[in-house]
ZAMAR-743741 format. One record per residue (C-alpha): residue in three letters; x, y, z. Coordinates in steps of 0.001 Angstrom, whole numbers, plus 500000, padded with zeros to 6 digits. Example, Ala and Ser with C-alpha at 12.3 -4.5 7.8 and 13.67 -1.06 7.14 Angstrom:
2
ALA512300495500507800/SER513670498940507140/
//
This chain:
92
MET426317277396154569/ASP426474274262156623/ARG427247275961159919/SER426201279563159737/GLY425389281471162877/CYS421677281449162142/GLY420832278772164692/ASP422129280423167840/GLY421209283967166880/HIS417710283088165723/ARG416609280649168412/GLY418200282198171436/GLY418094285821170391/MET421780286141171297/PRO423493288324168689/ASP426890287827170312/LYS426649284075169647/PHE425604284710166050/GLU428553287050165615/GLN430996284552167092/ALA429637281741164916/MET430096283840161782/PHE433657284748162800/GLU434408281040163263/TYR433012280127159852/PRO436058279284157712/ALA436937281373154664/ARG435663279782151463/THR436476280389147825/GLY434069279344145103/PRO432482280559141881/TYR431294283751143580/GLY434670284638145084/THR436232284462148532/TRP433959284960151516/ASN435127285514155044/PHE433961287246158232/GLY435960288589161168/PRO436202291336163752/ASN435227294626162089/ASP434478292702158866/TYR430727292144158674/THR430451291781154922/SER431171288465153285/SER432922289391150062/ASP436714289680150070/ASP437168290063146326/ALA435362291133143158/ARG435460290728139404/GLU434772293061136521/ILE431833292318134226/PHE429832294339131740/TYR426667293830129731/ASP427076293624125965/PRO423662294075124301/VAL425056292956120928/GLY426913289855122097/VAL425187286482121826/SER424463284503124966/PRO425827280944124961/ASP422860279937127149/ASN420004280838124807/GLN421678282204121652/ALA419827285521122115/HIS421426288950121979/GLY422611290266125327/VAL425373288705127392/TYR427470289502130462/VAL431168289575129567/ASN434133288891131855/PRO436898291009130264/ASN439537289635132638/GLY438587285992132241/THR438341284394135657/ALA440550286994137397/ARG439279288294140709/PHE440720291242142609/ALA441037291637146358/ILE439061294484147855/GLY441382297478147635/GLY443556295725145049/TRP441701296420141816/ASN443836296294138694/SER445091299571137221/ASN443477299082133789/PRO440464301292133042/PRO437091299507133102/ARG435994298068129783/SER432616297948128098/GLY430921296575125022/ALA432000299777123257/GLY435663298928123714/
//
């Protein structure tokens, strides 16, 4: 984070300035989803994705058994907007 609220809140001990700085930090979307802060929103994550661990699958990183699987590809779901499909697992 290039301009998080850590400076003002840490140095000056002013939590209100830290809070305001975090609220002013622009929403960002990247490989770990969309992050945003705002009044009454003190957690960063605005979306999520479904993953499961498949102990039989082969990891593309080290060719060993055991891999995390993204059953919905790159799809992410807004908090409160999860898809209606039941969760999946390595068993099916």
